[in-house]
C-alpha positions in Angstrom: 119.4 90.3 86.7 116.2 92.2 87.5 116.1 94.8 90.2 113.4 92.8 92.1 115.8 89.8 92.3 118.4 91.9 94.0 116.2 93.0 97.0 116.8 91.6 100.4 113.2 92.2 101.3 110.3 91.9 98.9 109.1 95.5 99.6 108.7 98.4 97.2 107.9 101.9 98.7 105.0 103.3 96.7 105.8 106.6 95.0 103.5 109.2 96.8 103.3 112.5 95.0 102.6 115.7 96.8 105.3 115.6 99.5 105.5 112.2 101.3 108.0 110.5 99.1 111.2 112.4 100.0 114.6 111.5 98.9 115.4 110.6 102.5 112.5 108.1 102.5 113.4 106.6 99.1 117.1 106.2 100.2 116.2 104.7 103.5 114.0 102.0 102.0 116.5 101.1 99.3 119.4 101.1 101.8 117.4 98.7 104.1 117.0 96.2 101.2 113.7 97.3 99.6 113.2 99.5 96.7 112.5 103.2 97.2 110.6 105.2 94.6 110.7 108.9 93.9 107.4 110.5 92.8 108.0 112.7 89.7 104.4 113.7 89.5 103.4 117.4 90.2 107.0 118.7 90.4 109.1 120.2 87.7 111.9 118.5 85.9 114.6 120.6 87.7 113.2 119.3 91.1 113.1 115.8 89.8 116.8 115.8 88.8 117.7 117.3 92.2 115.8 114.7 94.0 117.6 111.9 92.0 120.9 113.5 92.8 120.0 113.6 96.5 119.0 109.9 96.6 122.3 108.9 95.0 124.1 110.9 97.6 122.4 109.0 100.3 122.6 105.4 98.9 124.2 103.4 96.1 121.4 101.0 96.1 118.9 100.9 93.1 115.7 103.0 93.3 112.9 104.0 91.0 111.1 107.0 89.6 107.3 107.1 88.9 106.0 109.3 86.1 102.5 110.5 85.5 101.3 109.9 81.9 99.4 112.8 80.4 95.7 112.7 80.5 94.1 112.1 77.1 91.7 115.0 77.7 88.0 115.3 76.7 86.9 116.9 80.0 83.4 118.4 80.5 84.3 122.0 80.8 80.7 123.0 81.8 80.8 120.5 84.7 84.1 121.9 85.9 82.8 125.5 85.7 79.8 124.4 87.8 82.2 122.7 90.3 84.2 125.9 90.6 81.0 127.9 91.3 80.2 125.3 94.1 83.7 125.7 95.6 84.0 129.5 95.3 82.3 130.4 98.5 84.4 128.0 100.5 87.6 129.5 99.0 86.4 133.0 99.6 85.7 132.3 103.3 89.4 131.1 103.6 90.6 134.3 101.8 91.9 132.6 98.6 90.7 132.4 95.0 90.4 129.1 93.2 93.0 128.3 90.5 92.5 128.2 86.9 91.3 124.8 85.7 93.8 124.4 83.0 95.1 121.2 81.4 98.7 120.2 81.0 101.0 117.2 80.6 103.0 117.5 83.9 106.2 118.1 81.8 106.0 114.5 80.7 108.3 114.8 77.6 110.9 116.7 79.6 110.9 114.2 82.5 111.2 111.2 80.1 114.1 113.1 78.4 115.8 113.6 81.7 115.4 110.0 82.7 116.9 108.9 79.3 119.8 111.2 79.7 120.5 110.1 83.3 119.1 106.6 83.8 117.8 105.3 87.1 117.1 101.6 88.0 113.4 101.5 87.4 110.9 103.9 85.9 107.2 103.2 86.5 104.2 104.8 84.9 100.7 105.5 86.2 97.5 107.0 84.6 97.7 104.6 81.6 100.3 102.7 79.7 103.4 104.3 78.3 104.2 104.4 74.5 106.0 101.4 73.1 108.8 103.7 71.9 109.4 105.1 75.4 109.5 101.6 76.9 112.1 100.5 74.4 114.2 103.7 74.8 114.4 103.4 78.5 115.2 99.7 78.4 118.0 100.4 75.9 119.5 102.6 78.5 119.4 99.8 81.1 116.3 101.1 82.9 113.6 98.6 83.9 110.1 99.8 83.0 107.1 99.0 85.1 103.5 99.7 84.3 100.7 100.2 86.8 97.4 98.5 86.1 94.0 98.3 87.9 92.2 95.9 85.6 93.1 92.4 84.1 93.1 93.5 80.5 95.6 96.3 81.1 98.0 93.7 82.5 98.0 91.9 79.2 98.4 95.1 77.3 101.4 96.1 79.4 103.1 92.9 78.6 102.6 93.4 74.9 104.4 96.7 75.3 107.5 94.9 76.6 107.5 96.1 80.2 109.7 94.4 82.7 107.1 94.2 85.6 103.5 95.0 86.2 102.3 96.9 89.4 98.9 95.5 90.2 97.0 98.1 92.2 93.8 97.1 94.0 91.0 99.4 95.1 92.3 99.3 98.7 95.2 101.5 97.8 95.6 105.0 99.0 96.0 108.0 96.6 95.2 108.1 93.0 94.0 105.1 91.0 96.9 104.3 88.7 95.0 102.9 85.7 93.0 104.4 82.9 90.1 104.7 83.0 89.9 105.1 86.8 86.4 103.7 87.4 87.6 100.2 88.2 86.9 98.5 91.6 88.9 95.4 91.6 90.2 94.3 95.0 93.8 93.4 95.1 93.7 89.6 95.5 91.3 88.9 92.7 93.1 91.3 90.4 96.4 89.8 91.3 95.3 86.3 90.4 93.6 87.5 87.2 96.7 89.3 86.2 98.9 86.3 87.0 96.7 84.2 84.6 97.2 86.8 81.8 101.0 87.7 81.9 104.4 86.2 82.5 106.1 89.2 84.0 106.8 89.7 87.7 103.9 91.2 89.5 104.2 93.9 92.3 101.1 94.0 94.4 99.7 97.2 95.7 96.7 98.1 97.9 96.1 97.7 101.7 99.5 96.1 102.5 100.7 97.5 105.8 101.9 94.6 107.9 103.6 91.2 107.5 100.5 89.0 107.1 99.2 91.2 104.3 102.6 91.0 102.5 102.5 87.3 103.0 99.1 87.0 101.4 100.2 88.7 98.2 103.4 86.7 98.0 101.4 83.5 98.4 99.0 84.8 95.7 101.9 85.2 93.2 103.4 88.6 93.7 107.1 89.0 93.5 106.9 92.0 96.0 104.5 94.1 97.8 104.2 97.9 97.2 103.6 99.7 100.4 102.7 103.4 100.6 100.5 104.1 103.6 102.8 102.0 105.8 105.5 104.6 105.3 103.4 107.8 105.8 104.2 108.0 109.6 107.9 107.4 109.1 110.2 110.3 110.2 111.8 110.3 106.7 108.4 110.9 105.0 107.3 114.4 104.1 103.8 113.8 105.5 102.3 116.9 107.4 101.5 116.6 111.1 97.8 116.5 110.3 98.2 113.8 107.6 100.1 111.7 110.1 97.4 112.2 112.6 94.7 111.1 110.2 96.6 108.0 109.2 97.1 107.1 112.9 93.3 107.4 113.5 90.5 105.0 112.6 88.3 107.1 110.3 87.4 105.1 107.2 88.7 106.0 103.8 86.7 106.7 100.6 87.4 107.1 96.9 86.7 110.6 95.5 87.2 113.0 92.6 86.6 116.0 94.7 90.2 117.1 95.1 91.9 116.4 91.7 89.2 115.2 89.2 90.7 111.7 89.3 89.6 109.0 91.7 91.8 108.8 94.7 91.4 107.2 98.1 91.9 109.2 101.3 90.6 109.5 104.9 87.0 110.7 104.7 86.4 114.3 105.9 83.9 117.1 105.5 85.2 118.3 102.1 85.1 114.8 100.7 81.7 114.1 101.9 80.1 117.4 100.9 81.6 117.6 97.4 82.3 114.1 96.1 78.9 113.7 94.4 79.3 116.9 92.5 82.9 116.6 91.6 83.5 116.0 87.8 86.1 113.8 86.1 88.8 116.1 84.9 92.5 115.8 85.7 94.5 118.0 86.0 91.9 120.6 85.7 90.3 120.0 89.0 93.7 119.6 90.6 94.6 123.2 89.5 91.2 124.5 90.5 91.4 123.3 94.1 95.2 123.8 94.7 94.9 127.3 96.4 92.1 126.1 98.7 93.9 122.9 99.7 97.2 124.8 100.2 95.4 127.2 102.7 93.8 124.2 104.4 97.3 122.7 104.9 98.7 126.0 106.1 96.0 126.3 108.6 96.1 122.6 109.7 92.5 122.1 108.7 91.9 118.4 108.3 88.3 118.9 107.5 89.3 120.3 104.1 92.8 119.0 103.2 93.3 115.8 101.2 94.6 113.0 103.4 95.5 110.2 101.0 95.7 106.8 102.7 94.8 103.2 102.0 92.0 101.2 103.7 94.4 99.6 106.2 95.9 102.9 107.4 95.3 102.3 111.2 97.9 99.6 111.0 100.7 102.0 109.9 103.3 102.7 112.7 105.5 105.6 113.6 108.8 103.9 112.9 111.9 104.7 110.9 111.6 103.5 107.3 114.2 100.8 107.7 112.4 99.3 110.6 109.1 99.2 108.6 111.0 97.4 105.8 112.6 94.8 108.1 109.6 94.5 110.4 107.1 93.9 107.6 109.4 91.5 105.9 110.0 89.5 109.1 106.2 89.5 109.8 105.5 88.1 106.3 108.1 85.3 106.8 106.4 84.4 110.1 102.9 84.5 108.7 103.9 82.3 105.8 105.6 79.8 108.2 102.4 79.8 110.4 100.3 79.2 107.4 102.3 76.2 106.4 102.1 74.9 109.9 98.3 75.2 109.9 98.1 73.6 106.4 99.7 70.4 107.9 96.7 69.8 110.0 94.4 69.4 107.0 95.6 66.0 105.9 
């Protein structure tokens, strides 16, 4: 029996690295009948194992862990040096030095080893597709494997690897693009239908799903569940900062940018994004390490004109509610929207 089939509500909490996806949020979503997801990205393996233990102490329901795949490399080092020179005056004005633009694998081998040694219900991957051997090893230990795709051909490739489900991420989604390469611009509904035509695995739809009617739309289009991230950013269980919550509650549009991490990601547009997006090079995690001290100082000072404020396009619809109420409310709203759609369809004949 798949994890998706055990859910009382067809809602998956998107793994939001960098702080928002706390063990409290993950446990609350799972306990309410959805599926919570820990973000393993940008933390060390010791922190990951501690977070897993905390979720288990809070709920006995299944939950997942999302892992960043290592970037294949090949960055333009000259472009990254030029970007560092552009940002240096801004960092100096805030009293910090930019970080070293080094590479790295986000402790990928160690995290996979930890998840093999202490299996969880689901492991999902972003920034590409996992190795066939990793998929097989996780599944042998009873863990479902999900792959995140942002283009139709990647959905077919994921199925060929033997994954249990495919997360289909449209361009409306907040945070980083989950596929590789990251220059796609498929909206969720077309991508969902194209993926459904190419693969026979359950599809989890991600991107712009904040309320019941949006969830109803992706369920009608073939998804087994919707993956919601921005919808949970204002929940008390989330680790979102006050300025992040305020930005999500506002109406400022979002934009895709490489300016913060070197990988395209969607956030609420601010001065930093507008001023530096055009000059930001592709290069993850090099640009992430470069900007980290500057962004940390901006968060410390509560400066929303500089800090990254990841959010999806529908962020003004997010509500300040406990996570369990978001799960049950969005699910009920989807049922009502589907029933209303059926009622309207009877008038066509």
